[in-house]
N, C-alpha and C positions, 0 to 999 in steps of 0.2 A: 548540455543545452536543454532548456526547459520550454514548456509551452507558455506563451505569453497570456496572462490572464485577461488583459484588455482585448486582445484579439478574439478570444473565445466569447467574452461578454458581448462585444459589438456584433459578432457573427450571430449569436443567439437572438439579440435584439433585431438585427436586420431581417432575419428569417420570420420572426414573429410579426414584425411591423409590415413586412411585404405582403403577408396574408391577412393583415389587419386582425391578428388573432388576440393581441393583448400586450401586456408588458409585465416584466418581473423587476422588482427593485434590486438595488445592489445588495442589500441584506439578504434577500431571498436567494439571489444568485450565489452569494458566498456560502450559504448553508448547503445549497444543492451541489455546488462545485466540490465542497469538502467530501460529501457523501459519495459523489461520482468517482473521485480520485481513489477513495478507499475501496470501492467496489471493483474498480479496474485492477488495483493491486491484488485484491483477493482472487480475482479471475486468473492472474498469472499462476498462483499456487495451485489452483484447481486444474489449470491446463497441464502443468507439469505432472500432477498426480494422475490425470487421465492418460498422458503419454506413457507413463511408466507401466500402465496396465494394458496398453494396446500394442499388439504386434505390428511392427512397421518395418519398412525397408531401412536398413542401417543408415544409409546416407540421408534419406528423408527424415528419419528419426533425429539424427544428429543436428540437422539443419533446424528443425522445429525446436528442439531443446535449446540450441544456441540462441535462437531468436528470442524466446521467452526469457532465457537467462540474461540476455543483454538488456531486456526491458527492466528486469528486477535489479540489475547492477546499479541503476541510478539511486537505489535506496540502501545499498549495502554500506555498512560502516564497520569499524573495529575500534575497540577501546580497551582500557585497562580499568578494572573495578576492584574494590575491596570486597572480601568475603562477607556475606551476610549484611550488605548494605543495599539500599534501593537502587536498581539500575534505571537510568533515565533514558527516555527516547527509544526504548526497545519495543518494536512492534512484534517481531518474531526473533527469538534467540536462536543462533546457529551454533557454531563450535565454541567450546570453552576449553582453554588450555592453561597449563601452569608450567613454566620453564620448558616449553616445547612438548609437554605431555598432554594428550587430549583426555579430558574427563568424560566419562560415560554418564549420560542423563538417565536417572531412574525416577519412577513414580513413588509416591509415598508408601503404597502397599508393598512395592518391590523392596524399598529400603528396609521396612520392618522385617521382611523375610531374610534380607541379607545380614542384618545385624544379629539375627537369631542363630545364624550358621557361621561359626568361626572360620570354616574353610572358605567361605564366600566373602569374608571381610575385605573391604577395599584396602589397597596398598598405595604407596607412593608411585609405584609403576603402573598400577591399575586403579586410579582414583575414580570416584563417582561424585555426582552432585544432584541436589534437588533444586528445582526452580519453582518458587511459589511467592505470590505477592510481590513480584518483580525483584526478588532476592535470590541470590545464588548461595546455597549451603554446600560447601565442598567437604568431602571426607576421603582420607584422613587429613587432607591438606587444610591447614588453618592459616598459613602464611599468605601474604598478598604481595602484589596484585595478581588477579586472574585476568587473562587476556580473552576477550570475547569478540566473535564476529556475529553480526546481527543485521536484521532488516530494520532500519530506523523508522520511527513514526513519521509519516509525511507531514511537512508543514502545511497547514490549511491554506488553500488558495484564497487570496483576498483581493477583491477589486476595491482599492482604496479610492476615496473621493472627498471632494469638498462640495459645498452647495452654494451656488450663486445666490447672493443675498437678494438680488432684484427679481430674478426669474424663477428661483427655486430649482433650477436645473442641476443635476449631478454632474460634476466635472471630475474627470479621471485624475488621480494623483499617483504617479509612479512611485514616489518616495514612500508612500504608506501601503503599497500593494505587495502581494506575494504571488509569484508565478506558480504554476503547477510543477510538481516534481517529475511528472511523466515525460517520456521522450516525445519529440515533435511528431513522430509518426502516429501518435495516439490522438492528435488534435481533432480529427473528424469523429473519432469514437467519443471523445469528451463532449463535443458539441451535440451529437445525436442523443447522448444520454441525458444531458442537461435539458434538451428540448423535451424529452419524455417527461421529466419532472415538471417542466414549465407548463405542460399541458394540464397537469393535475392542479397546479397553482392557479391557473387562469380558467380552470374548469372547462377545458376544451378536449373532449375525448378523442377527437380526430387526430390531434397532435400526438397524444399518447400512443394511439394505435399505429400511426405512421412511423413514429420513432421506434417503437417496440419491434415492429416488423423489420426495420432497417438493422437494429441491433442483432436480432435473431439471424438474419441473412448474413451479416458480417461474421458472426460466430460460426455459422455453418461453413462459409467459404474458407475461414481460417483453419478449419479442421478437416477439410475435404482433400 
């Protein structure tokens, strides 16, 4: 279940209009919404990274990791790809396997060191791969397909619309709209972050300040 893009846009407009702050167009909203969704997704990875470095109660730690992992799950995908072909829609690459054997990812400098040392050469039982320019180069495996788990690139949220020929008013079009990929529990977070950008767009520092403080407080509460 995703967050409805029309609900978010109408909420943002309601808050701005209630305070007579200004207005953001659908095009402005769509651009901001795309950026906000990517920021929130990146925050998930940063949260997991911080949790892995912080000593916590085992039960508390597990609950927090599970909660973030559940949010990320909406973006998880798996697919089969050919070796040395461009992978599409991959935001972050996860596990790469061939016939059930997991390949170890190495960097280019590591690869050079490996091929110089015969005893370190990759084998069918211990294969490796490079990932560059959205291509997977596996060694010594040259057969395909390779199976990959990955975080897919989120579809950009779009508030689709038509324009009333007589009034010039924007009319919501569900058929040309794309909802957020985020879980419904993130709706308030999405609205607040969009309001923060909206304050910049309409040049109202008070909105930016209020939204920023709310975001910071929410982050503090989630980690306390």
